[in-house]
C-alpha positions in Angstrom: 2.3 15.9 12.5 1.2 15.1 16.1 3.8 14.6 18.8 3.6 13.7 22.5 6.5 13.2 24.9 6.2 11.1 28.1 8.6 11.8 31.0 9.4 9.5 34.0 9.7 12.4 36.4 7.6 15.5 37.2 8.5 18.8 35.5 9.7 17.0 32.4 12.7 15.3 34.0 14.2 11.8 33.8 14.0 9.4 30.9 11.5 10.2 28.2 9.9 8.7 25.1 8.6 10.6 22.1 5.6 9.3 20.2 4.2 10.6 16.9 1.1 8.4 16.5 -0.7 5.4 18.1 1.2 3.1 20.4 -0.6 0.1 21.8 2.1 -0.7 24.4 4.3 1.9 26.0 5.5 -0.3 28.9 8.9 -1.1 27.3 9.8 2.6 26.9 9.3 3.7 30.6 8.4 2.3 33.9 6.2 5.2 35.1 5.1 8.6 33.9 4.8 11.8 35.9 4.8 14.5 33.2 3.7 14.8 29.6 4.3 17.4 26.9 2.0 17.4 23.8 3.9 19.4 21.2 1.3 19.1 18.5 -2.1 17.5 17.9 -4.3 15.8 20.5 -4.0 12.4 22.1 -5.9 10.0 24.3 -3.8 8.2 26.9 -4.8 5.0 28.6 -3.7 3.3 31.8 -3.6 -0.1 30.2 -2.1 -1.5 27.0 -4.1 -1.9 23.8 -6.1 1.3 24.4 -7.9 -0.2 27.4 -8.7 1.1 30.9 -9.1 4.7 32.0 -8.9 7.2 29.2 -7.6 10.8 29.3 -7.8 13.4 26.6 -4.8 15.7 26.2 -4.4 18.6 23.7 -1.4 20.7 22.9 0.3 21.8 26.2 2.5 21.0 29.1 1.3 18.7 31.9 4.1 19.0 34.4 2.4 16.8 37.0 -0.6 15.4 35.2 -1.4 13.0 38.1 -2.6 15.8 40.4 -4.3 17.6 37.5 -6.4 14.6 36.4 -6.3 12.2 39.3 -4.5 9.6 37.3 -1.9 7.1 38.4 1.6 7.1 37.1 0.7 4.2 34.8 0.5 5.2 31.1 0.5 2.1 28.9 -0.9 3.2 25.5 -1.7 6.3 23.6 -3.8 7.1 20.5 -3.5 10.2 18.3 -6.8 12.0 17.7 -6.9 12.9 14.0 -7.9 16.4 13.0 -11.5 16.6 11.7 -12.7 19.8 10.1 -16.1 19.0 8.6 -19.4 18.2 10.2 -20.1 16.1 13.3 -22.9 13.6 13.5 -23.7 10.5 15.6 -26.8 8.5 16.4 -27.4 7.2 19.9 -29.7 4.4 20.9 -31.3 3.3 24.2 -30.9 -0.4 23.4 -28.1 -2.7 22.3 -27.3 -3.3 18.6 -28.7 0.1 17.4 -32.2 -0.8 18.8 -34.9 1.2 20.5 -35.3 4.9 20.6 -32.7 6.8 18.4 -31.4 10.3 19.0 -29.2 12.2 16.6 -26.5 14.6 17.8 -24.5 17.1 15.8 -23.2 19.4 18.5 -22.0 19.4 22.1 -24.3 18.3 24.8 -23.3 19.5 28.3 -26.2 17.7 30.1 -27.5 14.6 28.3 -30.4 14.1 30.8 -31.7 17.6 30.4 -31.6 17.4 26.6 -32.9 13.9 26.0 -34.7 13.1 29.3 -32.6 9.9 29.7 -29.1 9.0 30.8 -28.4 5.6 29.4 -27.0 4.9 26.0 -26.5 1.2 25.0 -25.2 1.6 21.5 -24.3 4.3 19.0 -23.1 5.0 15.4 -20.5 7.8 15.0 -20.9 8.8 11.4 -18.8 12.0 11.3 -16.1 13.4 13.7 -14.4 12.4 16.9 -16.2 12.8 20.2 -15.8 12.4 23.9 -18.4 10.8 26.2 -18.3 11.7 29.9 -20.1 9.8 32.6 -21.1 13.1 34.4 -22.8 16.3 33.2 -20.7 19.4 32.2 -17.8 17.3 30.7 -16.7 15.8 34.0 -15.8 12.4 35.2 -14.6 9.4 33.3 -14.2 9.9 29.6 -14.5 7.7 26.5 -13.0 8.5 23.1 -15.5 7.8 20.2 -14.1 7.4 16.7 -16.2 7.0 13.6 -17.8 3.5 13.6 -20.5 1.4 15.2 -20.5 0.6 18.9 -23.1 -2.2 19.4 -22.9 -2.0 23.3 -21.3 0.3 25.8 -18.5 -2.1 26.5 -17.3 -1.5 22.9 -16.2 2.0 23.8 -14.8 0.9 27.2 -17.8 1.9 29.2 -18.4 0.3 32.6 -22.1 1.2 32.4 -24.4 2.7 29.9 -24.8 6.0 31.8 -23.7 9.1 29.9 -23.7 12.6 31.4 -22.4 14.7 28.6 -20.9 14.6 25.1 -18.4 16.9 23.4 -17.0 17.1 19.9 -13.2 17.0 19.6 -12.5 20.1 17.5 -10.2 22.6 19.2 -6.6 22.2 18.1 
């Protein structure tokens, strides 16, 4: 069972709220968040309700002042549990909308998308197996996007502000 605890103050102080799964609107539980403890599992946290806005991946651990660690504001409005996946990983990436154009298949991590595929823009994708993170910069840096199994017909479907992808990583380390 996954569990995350949000604290209003740094160093796990003040009011707190425990969550054991997805929550599309955390606003009613706390006004601001300055520290987080992930007791089990992995979570994506979002700065807007309904899993929108900036996304941050957190695995088991303590984040006593996560704002300084990740450059995030004190605004946490929703969270999503990342289910454990223990089999193969596979996704298809396309350079055009609606699964059109050139197709590339990926089954492992890709620290530099441009070096590997000689392109940097992905307009749609189909995640067949596993859970993944897209990053807008190489070497797993920059803004991240959580990719669950399913079809993403345009980059806005995964919350992307543009089609540029710098690196891709499988979520597999619990």
